[in-house]
C-alpha positions as CSV (number, residue, x, y, z in Angstrom):
1,M,162.1,70.8,88.1
2,S,163.5,73.0,84.9
3,K,167.3,72.2,83.7
4,L,169.8,74.8,85.0
5,P,171.7,76.7,82.0
6,S,175.2,76.5,81.4
7,V,176.9,79.9,83.0
8,T,180.3,81.2,84.1
9,G,180.9,82.3,87.1
10,N,180.7,86.3,86.3
11,Q,177.0,85.5,84.9
12,I,176.1,84.1,88.2
13,I,177.6,87.1,90.1
14,K,175.9,89.6,88.0
15,A,172.4,87.6,88.4
16,L,172.9,87.4,92.6
17,Q,173.9,91.4,92.6
18,K,170.5,91.8,91.2
19,I,168.7,90.1,94.5
20,G,171.3,92.2,96.5
21,F,174.4,90.2,97.0
22,A,177.8,91.9,96.7
23,V,181.0,90.8,96.3
24,A,182.7,90.8,100.1
25,R,186.2,89.8,99.1
26,V,188.2,87.5,96.8
27,R,190.8,85.2,97.4
28,G,192.4,84.1,94.4
29,S,190.0,83.2,91.8
30,H,186.9,82.8,94.6
31,H,184.6,85.4,94.9
32,I,183.0,85.4,98.5
33,L,179.5,86.9,98.0
34,M,177.4,88.1,100.8
35,H,173.7,89.4,101.2
36,P,172.8,91.6,103.9
37,D,170.5,89.1,105.8
38,G,173.3,86.7,106.4
39,R,173.3,84.7,103.5
40,R,176.5,83.7,101.4
41,T,178.2,81.9,99.0
42,V,181.2,81.1,96.9
43,V,181.7,81.6,93.2
44,P,184.8,80.6,91.3
45,V,185.6,82.5,88.5
46,H,187.7,81.2,85.7
47,S,188.2,82.6,82.3
48,G,186.1,80.9,79.7
49,E,185.0,77.8,81.9
50,D,181.4,77.1,82.7
51,I,180.1,76.5,86.2
52,G,179.2,72.6,86.6
53,T,175.7,71.7,87.4
54,G,176.5,70.3,90.8
55,L,178.4,73.6,92.0
56,L,175.9,76.0,90.6
57,S,173.0,73.7,92.4
58,Q,174.8,74.2,95.6
59,I,175.0,77.7,94.9
60,L,171.6,78.2,94.6
61,K,170.8,76.2,97.8
62,D,173.5,78.7,99.5
63,C,171.6,81.6,98.1
64,Q,168.0,80.1,99.0
65,I,166.8,80.7,95.8
66,T,165.1,78.1,93.3
67,R,166.2,77.2,89.5
68,D,163.5,79.2,88.2
69,E,164.0,82.3,90.0
70,F,167.4,82.3,88.7
71,K,166.8,82.0,85.4
72,E,164.7,84.8,85.6
73,L,167.8,86.6,86.6
74,L,169.8,85.7,84.1
């Protein structure tokens, strides 16, 4: 298992958009991303702050992608 990189919310959103996710709506700093097949996740976007490893792991689990697949998207 590979180590997760340190990324911001905007970087996560850009990576997920490459595989078909789109921002469905925004509530405050939370961006809700949805995929046409029904998968969805919430990504918090705070200026200059990195997403913690636990939250990033949960986002990847929600999106049903592996760490290695995510690294390739970055």
